[in-house]
C-alpha positions in Angstrom: 66.4 -29.6 72.9 66.9 -31.2 69.4 63.2 -32.2 69.5 62.0 -28.7 70.3 64.1 -27.2 67.4 62.6 -29.7 65.0 59.1 -28.8 66.2 59.9 -25.1 65.8 61.2 -25.6 62.2 58.1 -27.6 61.4 55.8 -24.9 62.6 57.7 -22.2 60.7 57.5 -24.3 57.5 53.8 -24.9 58.0 52.9 -21.2 58.4 55.2 -20.4 55.5 53.3 -22.8 53.2 50.0 -21.4 54.4 51.2 -17.8 53.7 52.2 -18.7 50.2 49.0 -20.6 49.6 46.8 -17.7 50.8 48.7 -15.3 48.5 48.3 -17.5 45.5 44.6 -18.4 46.2 42.7 -15.4 47.7 39.5 -15.7 49.6 37.3 -14.6 46.7 38.4 -17.7 44.7 36.9 -19.9 47.4 33.6 -17.9 47.3 33.5 -18.2 43.5 34.1 -21.9 43.6 31.1 -22.4 45.9 28.9 -20.4 43.7 30.0 -21.9 40.4 31.9 -25.2 39.8 32.2 -25.7 36.0 33.7 -28.8 34.5 36.7 -27.1 32.7 38.3 -28.9 29.8 41.8 -27.7 30.1 42.9 -29.4 26.8 40.4 -27.1 25.0 41.7 -24.1 26.9 45.3 -25.1 26.0 44.5 -25.2 22.3 42.4 -22.0 22.5 45.4 -20.0 23.7 47.9 -21.4 21.2 49.4 -24.1 23.4 50.1 -22.0 26.5 49.2 -24.1 29.5 46.6 -22.4 31.9 46.5 -23.8 35.3 43.2 -24.3 37.2 44.4 -21.9 39.8 44.0 -19.1 37.3 40.2 -19.5 37.1 38.8 -16.4 38.7 35.5 -14.5 39.0 35.2 -11.2 37.0 32.9 -8.3 37.8 31.3 -6.5 34.9 31.5 -2.7 35.2 28.8 -0.4 33.8 29.3 0.9 30.2 31.6 3.9 29.8 29.3 6.7 28.7 32.1 8.6 27.0 33.9 5.7 25.4 34.3 5.2 21.7 32.5 2.3 19.9 34.5 1.0 17.0 32.8 -0.4 13.9 34.7 -3.7 14.3 36.8 -3.1 11.1 40.2 -1.6 11.1 40.5 2.0 10.1 36.7 2.5 10.0 36.8 4.9 12.9 34.3 5.1 15.8 31.3 7.0 17.0 30.7 8.7 20.3 29.1 6.6 23.0 29.4 3.1 24.5 26.2 1.7 22.9 25.3 1.5 19.3 22.2 -0.1 17.8 21.6 -0.9 14.1 17.9 -1.6 13.6 16.5 -3.5 10.6 13.0 -3.6 9.1 12.5 -7.3 9.8 12.2 -7.5 13.6 15.9 -7.5 14.1 18.7 -5.3 15.6 22.4 -5.5 16.0 23.5 -4.3 19.5 27.1 -3.3 20.1 28.4 -2.0 23.4 31.6 -1.4 25.4 31.9 -2.5 29.0 34.8 -2.4 31.4 35.6 -5.8 32.9 38.2 -6.6 35.5 40.1 -9.7 34.4 43.0 -11.7 35.7 45.5 -13.7 33.7 43.9 -17.0 32.9 40.3 -18.2 32.6 37.7 -15.9 34.1 34.1 -16.5 35.0 32.1 -13.5 33.7 28.4 -12.9 34.3 27.4 -10.5 31.5 23.9 -9.2 32.4 21.6 -6.4 31.2 21.2 -7.9 27.7 18.1 -8.0 25.5 15.5 -10.7 26.4 15.2 -11.5 22.7 18.9 -12.0 22.2 20.2 -14.7 19.8 22.9 -16.3 22.0 24.5 -17.9 19.0 25.2 -14.5 17.5 27.3 -13.1 20.4 30.7 -11.9 19.6 33.3 -10.6 22.1 36.3 -8.6 21.1 39.2 -7.1 23.0 40.6 -4.4 20.7 43.9 -4.3 22.6 44.6 -8.0 22.7 43.3 -10.5 20.2 44.2 -13.5 22.4 41.3 -12.6 24.7 38.6 -15.2 23.9 35.3 -16.7 25.2 35.9 -20.4 25.6 32.4 -21.3 26.8 29.1 -19.5 27.0 25.8 -20.2 28.8 22.7 -18.2 28.4 20.7 -18.0 31.6 17.1 -17.0 30.8 15.2 -18.9 33.6 13.9 -15.8 35.3 12.4 -15.4 38.8 8.6 -15.4 39.0 6.1 -16.9 41.4 5.4 -19.8 39.1 9.1 -20.5 38.3 10.0 -20.4 42.0 7.2 -22.9 42.9 8.3 -25.1 40.1 11.8 -25.2 41.5 10.5 -26.0 45.0 8.4 -29.0 44.0 9.2 -31.9 46.5 11.0 -29.3 48.7 10.1 -27.7 52.0 8.3 -24.3 51.9 6.2 -22.2 54.3 3.0 -20.5 53.2 0.6 -18.2 54.9 -3.1 -19.0 54.2 -6.0 -16.7 54.0 -6.9 -17.3 57.7 -3.5 -15.9 58.7 -2.1 -19.2 59.8 1.4 -20.4 58.6 1.9 -23.9 57.3 5.1 -25.7 56.5 5.6 -28.8 54.4 6.8 -30.4 51.2 5.3 -28.8 48.1 3.4 -31.4 46.1 1.6 -29.1 43.6 0.3 -25.6 42.9 -2.2 -23.8 40.8 -3.3 -20.1 40.6 -3.7 -19.1 44.3 -3.5 -22.5 45.9 -0.9 -25.1 46.9 -0.8 -28.7 48.1 1.6 -29.5 51.0 2.6 -32.7 52.7 3.1 -32.0 56.4 5.8 -33.6 58.5 3.2 -36.0 59.9 2.3 -37.2 56.4 -1.0 -35.4 56.2 -1.9 -33.7 52.9 -2.9 -30.0 53.1 -4.8 -28.3 50.3 -4.6 -24.6 50.9 -6.5 -21.9 49.0 -6.2 -18.1 49.0 -2.5 -18.0 49.8 -1.3 -14.7 51.1 2.5 -15.4 51.2 5.0 -18.1 50.2 8.4 -18.3 51.9 11.3 -20.1 50.3 15.0 -20.2 51.4 16.5 -18.7 48.2 15.9 -18.0 44.5 17.1 -21.6 43.6 19.4 -20.5 40.9 16.8 -18.3 39.0 18.0 -15.1 37.5 16.4 -11.7 37.8 17.5 -10.7 34.3 18.7 -12.6 31.2 22.4 -13.2 31.6 25.3 -14.5 29.6 27.8 -16.5 31.6 31.3 -16.8 30.0 34.4 -18.7 30.6 36.7 -16.0 29.2 40.4 -16.4 28.8 42.6 -13.3 29.2 46.4 -13.5 28.6 47.0 -10.5 30.9 45.5 -9.1 34.1 43.8 -5.7 34.4 40.8 -3.8 33.4 39.7 -4.6 29.9 37.3 -2.7 27.7 35.5 -5.4 25.7 33.3 -4.8 22.6 30.3 -7.1 22.7 27.9 -7.5 19.9 24.8 -9.6 19.4 21.6 -9.9 17.4 18.2 -9.5 19.0 14.6 -9.8 17.9 11.9 -7.5 19.1 13.1 -4.4 17.4 12.0 -3.0 14.1 11.3 0.3 12.3 9.3 1.6 9.4 8.8 4.9 7.6 5.7 7.1 7.5 5.1 10.1 5.3 2.6 12.9 5.6 1.8 15.0 2.5 -0.2 18.2 2.9 -1.5 19.4 -0.5 -2.2 23.0 -1.5 -5.7 24.1 -2.8 -5.3 23.1 -6.4 -3.3 19.9 -5.8 -0.1 21.1 -7.6 2.3 21.4 -4.7 2.6 19.9 -1.2 4.7 19.9 1.9 6.0 16.5 2.8 7.2 15.3 6.2 8.9 11.9 6.6 9.1 10.1 9.9 10.7 6.9 11.2 8.8 4.8 13.7 10.9 2.6 15.9 9.4 -0.2 18.0 11.4 -1.7 20.9 10.0 -4.9 22.3 13.4 -6.5 22.9 12.9 -6.6 26.7 15.4 -4.0 27.7 15.9 -0.2 27.8 18.6 1.3 25.6 19.9 4.5 27.2 21.7 7.2 25.1 22.4 4.9 22.2 23.9 5.7 18.9 21.3 4.5 16.3 21.4 3.4 12.7 18.6 2.2 10.5 19.0 -0.2 7.6 16.5 0.0 4.7 16.3 -3.1 2.5 15.4 -6.7 2.7 18.1 -8.8 4.3 18.1 -12.6 4.0 17.3 -14.5 7.2 17.7 -18.2 7.7 14.8 -18.6 10.1 11.6 -16.6 10.9 11.8 -14.0 13.7 11.0 -15.2 17.2 7.6 -14.3 18.6 7.3 -11.7 21.3 7.2 -13.5 24.7 4.6 -11.3 26.4 2.3 -8.6 25.3 2.9 -5.3 27.1 1.3 -1.9 26.8 3.3 0.3 24.5 4.3 3.9 25.0 4.2 6.2 22.1 6.8 9.0 22.0 7.5 11.5 19.3 10.7 13.4 19.1 10.7 17.2 18.7 10.2 18.3 15.1 13.1 19.7 13.2 13.3 21.2 9.7 16.7 19.8 9.0 16.9 16.0 8.9 18.5 14.5 12.1 19.6 11.6 9.9 22.4 11.2 7.4 21.9 8.7 4.5 24.4 6.6 2.7 24.5 3.6 0.4 25.6 0.5 2.3 26.1 -2.8 0.5 22.8 -3.3 -1.5 20.9 -1.4 1.2 20.6 2.2 2.5 21.8 3.2 5.9 20.3 6.1 7.9 22.4 7.3 10.9 20.9 9.4 13.6 23.1 12.4 14.4 22.4 12.4 18.2 22.1 9.7 20.9 18.6 8.4 21.6 17.0 6.5 24.5 14.7 3.6 23.5 12.6 2.3 26.4 11.3 -1.3 26.4 7.8 -1.6 25.0 8.0 1.9 23.5 7.4 3.3 20.0 9.3 6.4 19.1 8.9 8.7 16.1 11.8 10.7 14.8 11.8 13.2 11.9 13.4 11.8 8.8 13.1 14.9 6.5 10.9 17.9 5.7 10.4 19.1 2.1 8.3 22.2 1.2 6.5 23.1 -2.0 7.2 19.8 -3.7 5.5 19.6 -7.2 2.8 17.0 -7.3 0.3 15.9 -9.9 -3.2 14.5 -9.3 -4.3 11.6 -11.7 -7.6 10.0 -12.2 -7.1 6.4 -13.4 -9.6 3.8 -14.5 -8.3 0.3 -14.8 -11.0 -2.4 -15.1 -8.6 -5.0 -13.7 -8.5 -3.0 -10.4 -12.2 -2.6 -10.0 -15.1 -0.6 -11.5 -14.2 2.7 -9.8 -12.1 5.6 -11.0 -9.1 5.8 -8.6 -7.3 9.0 -7.5 -3.5 9.1 -7.3 -0.9 11.7 -6.5 2.5 11.4 -8.2 5.8 13.2 -7.6 9.4 12.9 -8.7 11.8 12.2 -5.9 14.6 14.4 -7.2 17.0 16.9 -5.5 15.5 19.7 -7.6 11.9 19.0 -6.6 12.4 17.2 -3.2 12.8 15.2 -1.1 15.8 14.1 -3.2 17.0 11.1 -1.1 16.4 7.4 -1.1 13.0 6.8 0.7 12.3 3.6 2.6 9.1 1.8 2.0 6.3 3.0 4.2 2.8 4.4 4.5 2.0 7.6 2.6 -0.8 9.7 4.1 -2.4 12.6 2.3 -4.0 15.7 3.8 -5.6 18.9 2.6 -7.2 21.9 4.2 -10.9 22.7 3.5 -12.5 26.0 2.7 -12.6 26.8 6.4 -8.8 26.2 6.8 -9.2 23.0 8.7 -7.0 20.1 7.9 -8.7 16.9 6.5 -7.4 13.4 5.9 -7.8 12.3 2.2 -6.4 8.8 2.2 -3.2 6.6 2.5 -1.2 4.1 0.5 1.9 2.0 1.0 4.9 2.9 -1.2 7.8 0.7 -2.0 11.5 1.6 -1.5 12.0 4.6 -3.8 15.5 5.5 -5.0 16.6 9.1 -5.7 15.1 10.3 -9.0 12.4 7.6 -8.8 8.7 8.3 -9.1 6.3 8.0 -6.2 2.7 7.2 -7.0 0.4 7.0 -4.0 -3.3 6.0 -4.2 -5.5 8.5 -2.3 -9.0 7.0 -2.8 -11.8 6.8 -5.5 -13.5 9.6 -7.2 -17.1 10.4 -6.1 -18.0 12.5 -9.2 -16.1 10.8 -12.0 -17.4 7.3 -12.7 -16.8 4.6 -15.4 -18.3 1.5 -16.9 -16.9 -1.0 -19.4 -18.9 -3.0 -21.9 -18.0 -5.6 -24.4 -20.0 -4.6 -27.5 -19.0 -7.2 -30.1 -17.3 -10.5 -30.3 -16.1 -12.4 -33.4 -14.3 -15.7 -33.6 -12.0 -15.4 -36.6 -10.2 -18.8 -36.3 -9.4 -21.5 -33.8 -6.7 -19.3 -32.3 -7.9 -15.7 -33.1 -10.8 -13.5 -32.0 -11.9 -9.9 -32.5 -13.5 -8.0 -29.6 -15.0 -4.5 -29.3 -15.1 -2.6 -26.0 -16.6 0.7 -24.9 -15.6 2.6 -21.7 -18.2 5.2 -20.6 -16.8 8.0 -18.4 -19.1 10.4 -16.6 -18.1 13.6 -14.9 -20.5 15.4 -12.5 -18.1 18.2 -11.6 -18.3 21.7 -12.9 -14.8 21.4 -14.3 -13.5 19.2 -17.0 -11.5 16.2 -15.7 -8.5 14.4 -17.3 -8.8 10.6 -17.0 -6.3 7.8 -17.9 -8.0 4.6 -19.1 -5.8 1.6 -18.7 -6.6 -1.6 -20.7 -4.9 -4.9 -20.2 -4.5 -7.0 -23.4 -3.2 -10.6 -23.6 -1.8 -12.9 -26.2 -0.6 -11.5 -29.6 -2.9 -8.5 -30.0 -3.4 -5.7 -32.5 -5.8 -2.7 -32.1 -7.7 -2.5 -35.4 -9.5 0.8 -34.6 -10.0 3.2 -31.7 -11.9 6.3 -30.9 -8.9 8.0 -29.3 -5.1 7.8 -29.5 -3.4 5.4 -27.1 0.1 4.6 -25.8 1.6 1.2 -25.6 3.1 0.9 -22.1 4.3 -2.6 -22.2 3.6 -5.9 -24.0 0.2 -6.2 -22.3 -0.9 -2.7 -21.5 -2.2 0.4 -23.3 -3.4 3.7 -22.0 -5.9 6.2 -23.3 -5.6 9.7 -22.0 -8.8 11.6 -22.4 -10.6 14.6 -21.1 -14.2 14.3 -19.7 -16.1 17.5 -20.2 -17.8 19.3 -17.2 -21.2 17.9 -16.4 -20.7 15.6 -19.3 -19.5 12.2 -20.6 -16.8 10.7 -22.8 -16.9 7.3 -24.5 -13.7 5.5 -25.3 -14.0 2.6 -27.8 -11.7 0.3 -29.6 -11.6 -3.0 -31.5 -8.8 -5.5 -30.9 -7.7 -8.8 -32.6 -6.1 -11.3 -30.3 -4.3 -14.5 -31.2 -3.4 -17.3 -28.8 
């Protein structure tokens, strides 16, 4: 009877221990351990969480939830406020973007294994930052970037020296050890030791993906001091995204006023779609330590233009030594897509056409359009560098393209001067008519610039002359203005169907 009681108590104690063990270590922990068995340095974890000992039993698997579409994305600095949406992208002009997003993640107290997928293929893993706005002790202890993606070639590479089954062009199936592969053929070693060279393979069967990922994924060992659903703010830099400005100027008949339309062109080659993202654009040259990464694969791009709007959908503000343009509404940027969004529209902006002859820029008279970027005239906002295209309607009312130029960053109240082309009817030639050596370090030279106008109207032309050394103009046919230490300008009028000669004599000392 005593023996039976002892056996009964032993069985009760055994089942009690099993019940406690199953409560402390649920079934999903066993599944996670089979899928992922990291070598955890508990000393590092102990120091990372301010000395609080974290037991291995706290190591669990966390599931990442989709982004909350109505969450608030903070700027990352206290008191700065937030913007609507769970995804924000700041795009720079140098093939770079900063991605910030909120995602809900179910965590347990201790160290969690988190697979954070759906990130840009051009991500810079070293730039990843993870923040828990509600608990600063939440921290990533270790991060792996899994970018070995599934493809036919990567699968075959993983299965070299392993058993696979293939279906050849004749419909027969063959099994054996994979010795090699190329294009549409494989080399197998059969179970009998024979070597099979198979061409025109229709199908390859392998047991599993052999650890390859379908998308680039960040794998974190993430410590959380508490259990529950956490809303983490993750930010990272990625290549493959850039933007530039484009401008279209439509001149009136006498080239005195124009309507100007500004666009931003956004190019997404980051390897991911961004849905309903808040977007900001930074204009200015930021310093980079290394050159941008090359695009991994060339894909056909899709061109999309947003609906036109008279009022600018962007707000502009000074930011550090740059300018920041914030889009007022969320935007979707698909991978391998270029999108155009209206930056501004300005009507009846005063412009001035200039004919300029500068022998250092060639032997042609060039045509420029200039305007003052002021609030009074328009557009009256800092303009990013970009391509300036000029149009005008002909006598039949049809729009024609006149030319284009690239303008630099132009601040408010700055001057925009865009080259349009060269004049067909106004031409110029420059001749050195006399030379005198005055001393070892001085000379006197005479020049003539012949301007010819074939038009029925008189034309104003600016003649630009570059002078070097210590110089003095001894005599000239027309008045001139000294622009800087090495430049003078003659502003003259060439009569209709006539010519005008500009001459001067200069002494130069070296």
